[in-house]
C-alpha positions as CSV (number, residue, x, y, z in Angstrom):
1,M,44.0,-68.7,-52.6
2,L,40.4,-68.4,-51.2
3,L,41.8,-65.4,-49.3
4,L,42.9,-63.4,-52.2
5,L,39.5,-64.2,-53.8
6,V,37.6,-62.7,-50.9
7,L,39.8,-59.7,-50.7
8,N,39.6,-59.3,-54.5
9,S,36.0,-59.3,-54.0
10,Y,35.6,-57.1,-51.3
11,L,37.9,-54.5,-53.1
12,V,35.6,-54.7,-56.1
13,E,32.6,-54.0,-54.0
14,V,34.2,-50.9,-52.7
15,L,34.7,-49.4,-56.2
16,N,31.3,-50.3,-56.6
17,F,30.2,-48.3,-53.4
18,S,32.6,-45.5,-54.0
19,A,31.6,-44.6,-57.4
20,L,27.6,-45.3,-56.4
21,V,28.0,-42.3,-53.9
22,T,29.7,-40.3,-56.4
23,V,27.3,-40.6,-59.4
24,H,23.9,-41.2,-57.0
25,P,25.1,-39.2,-53.4
26,E,22.1,-40.2,-51.5
27,V,21.4,-41.0,-47.4
28,K,20.6,-44.5,-48.3
29,N,23.3,-45.3,-50.7
30,W,26.2,-43.8,-48.0
31,T,24.7,-46.2,-45.1
32,K,24.5,-49.3,-47.3
33,Y,28.1,-48.5,-47.8
34,A,28.9,-47.9,-44.3
35,R,26.9,-51.3,-42.8
36,F,29.1,-53.1,-46.1
37,E,32.0,-52.1,-44.5
38,D,30.2,-52.6,-40.9
39,K,29.5,-56.2,-42.2
40,H,32.9,-57.3,-43.2
41,G,34.6,-56.0,-39.7
42,F,36.3,-52.8,-41.1
43,I,34.9,-50.8,-38.4
44,V,37.3,-47.8,-39.0
45,N,36.2,-47.7,-42.7
46,A,32.6,-47.5,-41.9
47,R,33.3,-44.7,-39.2
48,K,35.3,-43.1,-41.9
49,V,32.4,-43.6,-44.5
50,Y,29.8,-41.5,-42.0
51,E,32.5,-39.0,-41.5
52,R,32.7,-38.2,-45.4
53,A,29.1,-38.5,-45.6
54,T,28.7,-35.5,-43.1
55,E,30.9,-33.8,-44.6
56,F,29.2,-34.1,-48.2
57,F,26.3,-33.0,-47.4
58,G,27.6,-30.3,-44.6
59,E,25.1,-28.1,-42.7
60,E,23.3,-27.2,-45.5
61,Q,21.4,-30.4,-46.8
62,I,21.5,-32.0,-43.9
63,D,19.8,-35.2,-42.9
64,V,17.9,-36.9,-40.1
65,N,18.2,-40.7,-41.1
66,L,22.5,-40.3,-41.7
67,Y,22.8,-39.3,-38.2
68,L,20.3,-41.7,-37.0
69,A,22.6,-44.3,-38.6
70,F,25.6,-43.1,-37.7
71,A,24.8,-43.0,-34.0
72,K,23.3,-46.0,-34.5
73,F,26.5,-47.4,-35.5
74,E,28.8,-46.3,-32.3
75,E,26.6,-47.6,-29.8
76,K,26.7,-50.7,-31.5
77,Q,30.2,-50.3,-31.0
78,K,30.0,-49.1,-27.7
79,E,31.5,-45.7,-28.1
80,Y,29.0,-43.9,-26.1
81,D,30.7,-40.8,-26.0
82,R,30.7,-40.9,-29.9
83,V,27.1,-41.3,-29.8
84,R,26.6,-38.6,-27.5
85,V,28.9,-35.9,-29.7
86,I,26.6,-36.9,-32.4
87,Y,23.2,-36.6,-31.4
88,K,23.7,-32.8,-29.9
89,Y,25.9,-31.9,-33.0
90,A,23.0,-32.7,-34.6
91,L,20.4,-31.3,-32.8
92,D,22.3,-28.4,-32.6
93,R,22.2,-28.3,-36.7
94,I,18.9,-30.0,-37.9
95,P,15.5,-27.4,-38.1
96,K,13.7,-28.6,-35.0
97,Q,10.8,-29.5,-36.7
98,Q,12.7,-32.7,-38.1
99,A,14.1,-33.6,-34.9
100,H,11.3,-35.1,-33.3
101,Q,12.8,-38.6,-33.9
102,L,16.5,-37.5,-33.1
103,I,15.3,-36.7,-29.7
104,N,13.2,-39.5,-28.9
105,N,16.3,-41.9,-29.9
106,Y,18.6,-39.6,-28.0
107,I,16.1,-39.4,-24.7
108,V,16.4,-43.5,-25.4
109,F,20.2,-43.6,-25.4
110,E,20.6,-41.9,-22.1
111,R,17.9,-43.8,-20.4
112,N,19.9,-47.0,-21.5
113,F,23.9,-45.7,-21.0
114,G,23.6,-42.3,-19.8
115,D,23.8,-41.1,-16.4
116,R,22.1,-38.6,-14.2
117,R,23.7,-35.6,-16.0
118,G,23.1,-37.2,-19.3
119,I,19.5,-37.8,-18.9
120,E,19.0,-33.9,-17.6
121,D,20.9,-32.6,-20.8
122,V,18.2,-34.5,-23.0
123,I,15.7,-33.1,-21.3
124,V,17.3,-29.7,-21.6
125,S,17.5,-30.5,-25.0
126,K,13.8,-31.4,-25.4
127,R,12.5,-28.4,-23.7
128,R,15.1,-26.1,-26.3
129,F,13.0,-27.4,-29.1
130,H,9.8,-26.8,-27.6
131,Y,10.5,-23.3,-26.7
132,E,11.9,-22.8,-29.9
133,E,9.3,-23.8,-31.8
134,E,7.0,-21.7,-29.8
135,V,8.8,-18.3,-30.4
136,K,9.3,-19.3,-33.9
137,A,5.3,-19.5,-34.0
138,N,4.9,-16.2,-31.9
139,P,8.2,-13.7,-31.3
140,H,6.4,-11.7,-29.7
141,N,5.3,-14.5,-26.6
142,Y,7.3,-12.8,-24.2
143,D,6.8,-15.3,-21.8
144,T,7.7,-17.9,-23.3
145,W,11.3,-16.0,-24.0
146,F,11.7,-15.6,-20.6
147,N,11.2,-19.4,-20.0
148,Y,13.9,-20.0,-22.6
149,L,16.2,-17.4,-21.5
150,R,16.3,-19.1,-17.9
151,L,16.2,-22.5,-19.1
152,L,19.5,-21.1,-21.5
153,E,21.2,-19.6,-18.2
154,G,21.2,-22.7,-16.3
155,K,22.8,-25.0,-19.0
156,A,24.3,-23.1,-21.7
157,D,27.3,-20.8,-22.3
158,A,27.8,-17.1,-22.0
159,D,28.1,-16.7,-25.5
160,T,24.8,-18.8,-26.0
161,V,23.0,-17.0,-23.6
162,R,23.9,-13.9,-25.1
163,E,22.4,-14.6,-28.6
164,G,19.3,-15.6,-27.1
165,Y,18.8,-12.5,-25.2
166,E,19.9,-10.5,-28.5
167,R,17.1,-12.8,-30.4
168,A,14.9,-12.1,-27.9
169,I,15.4,-8.3,-27.6
170,A,15.3,-7.8,-31.6
171,N,11.4,-8.4,-31.4
172,V,10.4,-5.0,-30.4
173,P,6.6,-4.6,-29.7
174,P,4.9,-3.0,-32.9
175,I,2.4,-0.9,-31.4
176,I,3.4,2.0,-29.4
177,E,2.0,1.9,-26.0
178,K,3.3,1.0,-22.8
179,K,1.0,-1.7,-21.8
180,H,2.8,-3.8,-24.3
181,W,6.4,-3.0,-23.4
182,R,5.5,-4.1,-20.1
183,R,6.8,-7.3,-20.4
184,Y,9.5,-6.4,-23.2
185,I,11.3,-4.4,-21.0
186,Y,11.9,-6.7,-18.4
187,L,13.7,-8.7,-21.2
188,W,16.3,-5.9,-20.9
189,V,16.3,-5.7,-17.6
190,N,17.4,-9.3,-16.9
191,Y,19.9,-9.1,-20.3
192,A,21.5,-6.3,-18.1
193,L,21.7,-8.2,-14.8
194,Y,22.8,-11.3,-16.5
195,E,26.0,-9.4,-17.7
196,E,26.5,-7.8,-14.5
197,L,26.0,-10.5,-12.1
198,E,26.8,-13.9,-14.0
199,V,29.1,-12.7,-16.6
200,K,30.7,-9.5,-14.4
201,D,31.3,-7.6,-17.6
202,P,30.4,-3.9,-16.6
203,E,30.9,-2.4,-20.1
204,R,28.9,-4.7,-21.7
205,T,26.1,-4.0,-19.2
206,R,26.6,-0.3,-19.5
207,Q,26.1,-0.9,-23.6
208,V,22.7,-2.8,-22.8
209,Y,21.5,-0.2,-20.4
210,Q,22.3,2.9,-23.0
211,A,20.8,0.4,-26.1
212,C,17.5,-0.1,-23.9
213,L,17.4,3.6,-23.0
214,D,17.8,4.8,-26.5
215,L,15.3,2.6,-27.7
216,I,12.5,3.4,-25.6
217,P,9.8,5.9,-27.2
218,H,10.2,8.8,-24.6
219,K,8.2,11.2,-25.9
220,K,4.9,8.7,-25.8
221,F,5.9,7.2,-22.0
222,T,9.3,6.1,-20.5
223,F,10.3,3.3,-17.6
224,A,11.6,5.1,-14.5
225,K,12.6,1.6,-13.3
226,I,15.1,1.3,-16.3
227,W,16.4,4.9,-15.2
228,L,17.0,4.3,-11.6
229,L,18.5,0.6,-12.7
230,Y,20.6,2.2,-14.5
231,G,21.5,5.1,-11.6
232,K,22.1,2.1,-9.2
233,F,24.6,0.1,-11.2
234,E,26.7,3.4,-12.0
235,I,26.8,3.7,-8.0
236,R,28.0,0.2,-8.0
237,Q,30.6,0.4,-10.0
238,K,31.8,4.0,-8.4
239,N,30.9,6.3,-11.3
240,L,28.7,8.8,-9.4
241,Q,29.0,11.7,-12.1
242,N,27.3,9.0,-14.7
243,A,24.8,7.8,-12.4
244,R,24.0,11.8,-11.6
245,R,24.0,12.3,-15.5
246,G,22.1,9.5,-16.5
247,L,19.2,10.2,-14.1
248,G,19.5,13.8,-14.7
249,T,18.7,13.0,-18.4
250,G,15.5,11.1,-17.5
251,I,14.3,14.1,-15.3
252,G,14.6,16.1,-17.8
253,K,13.5,13.9,-21.1
254,C,10.4,12.3,-19.5
255,P,10.1,13.4,-15.3
256,K,8.0,10.8,-13.6
257,N,7.3,10.6,-9.8
258,K,8.9,7.5,-9.5
259,L,12.0,8.8,-10.7
260,F,12.0,12.1,-9.0
261,K,11.9,9.9,-5.7
262,G,14.2,7.2,-6.3
263,Y,16.7,10.0,-7.5
264,I,16.0,12.2,-4.4
265,E,16.5,8.5,-2.2
266,L,19.9,8.2,-3.4
267,E,20.8,11.7,-2.8
268,L,19.9,11.3,0.8
269,Q,21.8,8.1,1.0
270,L,24.7,10.2,-0.2
271,R,23.9,12.5,2.4
272,E,24.1,15.4,-0.3
273,F,21.2,18.0,1.1
274,D,21.7,20.5,-1.1
275,R,21.2,18.5,-3.9
276,C,17.9,17.1,-2.3
277,R,16.6,20.6,-2.1
278,K,17.6,21.0,-5.6
279,L,15.8,18.4,-6.7
280,Y,12.5,19.0,-4.1
281,E,12.4,22.3,-5.9
282,K,12.1,20.9,-9.2
283,Y,10.0,18.1,-8.2
284,L,7.5,20.9,-6.9
285,E,7.9,23.1,-10.1
286,Y,6.9,19.8,-12.0
287,G,4.2,18.8,-9.9
288,P,2.6,21.3,-7.0
289,E,-0.3,19.5,-6.3
290,N,1.5,16.6,-4.8
291,C,1.0,17.3,-1.0
292,T,3.4,14.2,-0.4
293,T,6.2,15.9,-1.7
294,W,5.7,18.9,0.3
295,I,5.3,17.3,3.2
296,K,8.5,15.3,2.7
297,F,10.3,18.4,2.2
298,A,9.5,20.1,5.1
299,E,10.4,17.1,6.8
300,L,13.7,17.3,5.7
301,E,14.3,20.9,6.6
302,T,12.7,19.6,10.2
303,I,15.1,16.9,10.7
304,L,18.3,19.1,9.4
305,G,17.1,21.6,12.3
306,D,15.9,24.7,9.9
307,V,12.3,24.8,11.5
308,E,11.4,28.4,9.8
309,R,12.4,27.0,6.2
310,A,10.0,24.1,7.2
311,R,7.2,26.0,8.3
312,A,7.9,28.2,5.2
313,I,7.4,25.3,3.1
314,Y,4.4,24.5,4.8
315,E,2.9,28.1,4.3
316,L,4.1,28.0,0.9
317,A,2.1,24.2,0.4
318,I,-1.1,25.5,1.9
319,S,-1.4,28.5,-0.7
320,Q,-1.5,26.3,-3.4
321,P,-5.1,26.4,-5.5
322,R,-4.8,22.7,-6.2
323,L,-4.0,19.9,-3.7
324,D,-4.6,16.2,-4.4
325,M,-4.7,15.6,-0.5
326,P,-5.1,18.9,1.8
327,E,-6.3,17.1,4.7
328,V,-3.3,15.2,5.2
329,L,-0.9,18.7,4.4
330,W,-3.1,20.4,6.7
331,K,-2.7,17.7,9.5
332,S,1.0,17.5,9.5
333,Y,1.4,21.0,9.5
334,M,-0.6,20.9,12.5
335,D,1.5,17.6,13.7
336,F,4.3,19.8,13.5
337,E,3.5,23.1,15.4
338,I,2.9,21.0,17.9
339,E,5.8,19.1,18.0
340,Q,7.7,22.4,18.6
341,E,5.4,23.2,20.9
342,E,4.1,26.1,19.4
343,Y,0.5,25.7,20.4
344,E,-1.0,29.1,19.4
345,N,0.1,28.6,15.8
346,A,-1.6,25.3,15.7
347,R,-4.7,26.8,17.3
348,G,-4.1,29.7,14.6
349,L,-3.9,26.4,11.9
350,Y,-7.1,25.3,13.1
351,K,-9.0,28.6,12.7
352,R,-7.6,28.9,9.4
353,L,-8.3,25.6,8.2
354,L,-12.1,26.1,9.9
355,Q,-12.3,29.4,7.3
356,R,-12.2,27.3,4.6
357,T,-14.1,24.2,5.6
358,Q,-16.7,23.2,8.3
359,H,-16.4,20.0,8.3
360,V,-17.1,18.0,11.6
361,K,-13.8,16.3,11.3
362,V,-11.8,19.2,11.7
363,W,-14.3,20.8,14.7
364,K,-13.7,17.6,16.4
365,S,-9.8,17.5,15.9
366,Y,-9.9,21.1,17.1
367,A,-11.5,20.2,20.4
368,Q,-9.0,16.9,20.9
369,F,-6.6,19.6,20.3
370,E,-8.0,21.8,23.2
371,L,-8.6,19.1,25.6
372,S,-5.2,17.5,25.3
373,M,-3.2,20.8,26.1
374,E,-2.0,20.8,30.3
375,S,-3.9,24.2,31.4
376,E,-6.2,25.0,33.7
377,E,-8.4,26.3,31.2
378,R,-8.4,23.3,28.3
379,L,-12.2,22.0,29.4
380,Q,-13.4,25.2,29.1
381,R,-12.0,25.9,25.5
382,C,-13.0,22.6,24.6
383,R,-16.2,23.0,25.6
384,Q,-16.1,26.3,23.8
385,V,-15.4,24.5,20.6
386,Y,-18.0,22.4,20.9
387,E,-20.6,25.1,21.3
388,E,-19.1,27.2,18.2
389,A,-18.8,23.7,16.4
390,N,-22.9,23.3,16.8
391,C,-23.6,27.0,16.0
392,S,-21.6,26.6,12.7
393,L,-23.2,23.3,12.1
394,C,-26.6,24.2,12.3
395,T,-27.2,25.6,9.1
396,C,-25.3,22.5,7.5
397,E,-27.4,20.7,4.9
398,E,-25.6,17.1,6.1
399,K,-27.7,16.7,9.4
400,E,-25.5,13.8,10.4
401,Q,-22.3,15.7,10.5
402,R,-24.2,17.7,13.3
403,F,-25.1,14.3,15.0
404,M,-21.8,13.2,15.2
405,L,-20.8,16.5,16.9
406,L,-23.0,16.2,19.6
407,K,-22.4,13.0,20.3
408,A,-18.8,13.5,20.6
409,W,-19.8,16.4,22.9
410,K,-22.1,14.3,24.6
411,N,-19.1,12.0,25.4
412,F,-17.1,14.7,25.9
413,E,-19.5,15.9,29.1
414,Q,-20.6,12.2,30.4
415,E,-16.4,12.3,31.3
416,F,-15.8,15.8,32.3
417,G,-19.2,17.5,32.6
418,T,-21.4,18.2,35.3
419,S,-25.3,17.2,35.6
420,A,-26.6,20.4,33.8
421,D,-24.1,20.3,31.0
422,K,-25.1,16.6,30.5
423,D,-28.9,17.8,30.6
424,R,-27.8,20.3,28.1
425,V,-26.2,19.0,25.7
426,K,-28.8,16.0,26.2
427,K,-31.7,18.5,24.9
428,L,-29.8,19.2,22.2
429,M,-29.7,15.5,20.5
430,P,-32.0,15.0,17.8
431,K,-34.8,12.5,17.0
432,Q,-34.4,9.8,14.1
433,V,-37.2,9.3,12.2
434,K,-37.4,6.9,8.9
435,K,-38.9,8.6,6.1
436,R,-39.4,7.9,2.5
437,R,-38.5,9.5,-0.9
438,K,-39.6,8.6,-4.2
439,L,-36.9,7.6,-6.8
440,T,-36.2,8.3,-10.2
441,A,-34.6,6.6,-12.8
442,K,-31.8,7.9,-15.5
443,D,-34.6,7.9,-17.9
444,E,-36.9,9.8,-15.7
445,T,-38.8,7.0,-14.9
446,D,-40.2,6.2,-11.6
447,A,-37.9,3.6,-9.6
448,G,-40.3,2.9,-6.5
449,W,-39.6,4.5,-3.1
450,E,-36.3,4.6,-0.7
451,E,-36.5,4.4,3.1
452,Y,-34.1,6.8,4.6
453,Y,-33.4,8.2,8.3
454,D,-33.6,11.4,9.1
455,Y,-32.7,13.9,12.3
456,I,-35.2,15.9,13.7
457,F,-33.4,18.6,15.9
458,P,-35.0,20.3,18.7
459,E,-35.1,23.6,17.2
460,D,-36.8,22.3,14.0
461,A,-39.3,20.8,15.5
462,A,-40.7,23.8,16.9
463,N,-40.3,25.7,13.5
464,Q,-41.8,23.4,11.5
465,P,-45.7,23.4,12.6
466,N,-46.3,20.2,10.7
467,L,-44.0,18.1,12.8
468,K,-46.0,20.1,15.8
469,L,-49.2,18.7,14.4
470,L,-48.3,15.6,13.8
471,S,-46.4,15.2,17.7
472,M,-50.0,16.4,19.5
473,A,-51.8,13.7,16.9
474,Q,-49.7,11.1,18.5
475,M,-50.1,11.8,21.7
476,W,-54.0,12.3,21.3
477,N,-54.0,8.6,19.8
478,K,-52.1,7.6,22.6
479,Q,-54.6,9.0,25.0
480,H,-57.6,7.8,23.5
481,Q,-56.1,4.6,23.3
482,Q,-55.5,4.6,27.2
483,E,-59.5,5.5,27.9
484,Q,-60.8,2.9,25.7
485,E,-58.4,0.3,27.5
486,K,-60.0,1.8,30.9
487,Q,-63.7,1.8,29.5
488,K,-63.1,-1.9,28.6
489,A,-61.6,-3.1,31.6
490,E,-64.6,-1.2,34.1
491,K,-67.0,-2.8,31.6
492,D,-65.6,-6.3,32.2
493,E,-65.8,-6.0,35.7
494,S,-69.7,-4.9,36.1
495,T,-70.5,-8.1,33.8
496,E,-69.0,-10.4,36.2
497,P,-71.7,-12.4,38.6
498,T,-72.2,-12.1,42.1
499,Q,-71.8,-14.7,44.3
500,P,-73.0,-15.2,47.9
501,R,-70.8,-14.3,50.8
502,D,-70.9,-18.6,51.8
503,E,-70.1,-19.4,48.3
504,Q,-67.2,-17.1,48.0
505,E,-65.6,-18.3,51.1
506,E,-66.2,-22.0,50.0
507,S,-64.8,-21.8,46.4
508,R,-61.8,-19.9,48.5
509,E,-61.0,-22.9,51.0
510,T,-61.3,-25.3,47.9
511,Q,-58.9,-22.7,45.6
512,E,-56.2,-22.8,48.7
513,P,-55.4,-26.4,49.0
514,L,-54.7,-26.1,45.0
515,E,-52.2,-23.3,45.5
516,S,-50.1,-25.6,48.1
517,V,-49.9,-28.7,45.2
518,P,-46.5,-28.7,44.0
519,D,-46.1,-28.5,40.1
520,D,-45.1,-31.9,39.3
521,Q,-48.4,-33.3,41.0
522,D,-50.3,-30.3,39.7
523,D,-49.3,-31.8,36.1
524,S,-49.9,-35.3,36.6
525,D,-53.4,-34.3,38.2
526,S,-54.3,-32.2,35.0
527,S,-53.0,-35.0,32.7
528,S,-55.1,-37.5,34.6
529,E,-58.2,-35.4,34.1
């Protein structure tokens, strides 16, 4: 009878709670209902109440307190797998700004009942929550996207990672300037590499590259790296036609040095030398002032054994009206002729270059070239080059260049010349003098004086009377000082008192023993005195 009364009372309470959650479907009422079932030992019914509550609220009106109570109930029943599923389900659906308490409870649960993997999952979930908040606050913070996507690649499945990449690349920089796109474009690069290397989906990788290339405003700027990565991807897929088509499109739309170099290197690896020639021709049409391109083109022809073609390329290169590094180009041309043992051609190149410039480095290189020749006339030819250079640099405004030349000539004569040759060069060496000059600021005000060193060559000193007068004044001053010192010495000797001969001998006798006294004894006597 008592059992029937208890059962009847329980059923009445169940009906009341059912009516309550129907009329007032609030989370606290659902929680009271589930706790009532749990209190009376009906675990299955309590679990069903929580499940009904989650279905009732769905994902639109999801509440943190409901899942916290549900997880606590399952933890009490030692259903740890169920608790873990509840936490993960809630974290995936509850807004991140409302999930602080949920994450903290999840961490405490894993520390108490989970293993190492579970703890790592909790930490990952917390980091995901942190990154989600950051990208929501600033969706154009690409560094945060990189960290977030790296986290997803390590822990999430392919679909989740793809969703993350799609969300990231949707944040296109609002300003059409290359500096704002540099970080953003690497999101596409990482996306394509992930699809190719991790997911191993070549078709989707191709779609990623094509979408990226369609998005870049090539009329404003481009990224040669994307074109080259796409070409190499097609090569790995053994689709050479697509690779060439893509790189050719890139050169046609937006030619760049890096793109040309990468395409030429690719064709060189494939041993397609005719295509390399065509690419070099296109490259030189795009940038005829690029000396490195001319040199590489000529080196390619040299490797292929077409010496005349290489020489023609060099001739065409040095005839260009504007070059970025002409000295490197001429040096490469001369080295090419020397390697081919065409020494007369190399000598002719030096003479042609000296018609354009009289720089001291060219003269020194010419002299070293003549000295390196294995012939009996090499010393005479080298000396003749130095003589011509000295005559040519006499009118040069930069005196330091002539000084450098004479210094090199002097070293040459020290090693190979006779004494007459050494004296001849020594007479040509300049005198280094310190001078002062007045400085003027940009606003034409006085900025003080500056000291500098100037070189006075023998012919300059002979042609300038002021320098000759200054030299004579210095000599007169030196002689005058010597005469004054001589007169002073004679005057001192005449003023010394004369002593008798006997006294001089006595003083000499008294001084002789002092000279033989050792240094330590002499010091002690002098100190005692």
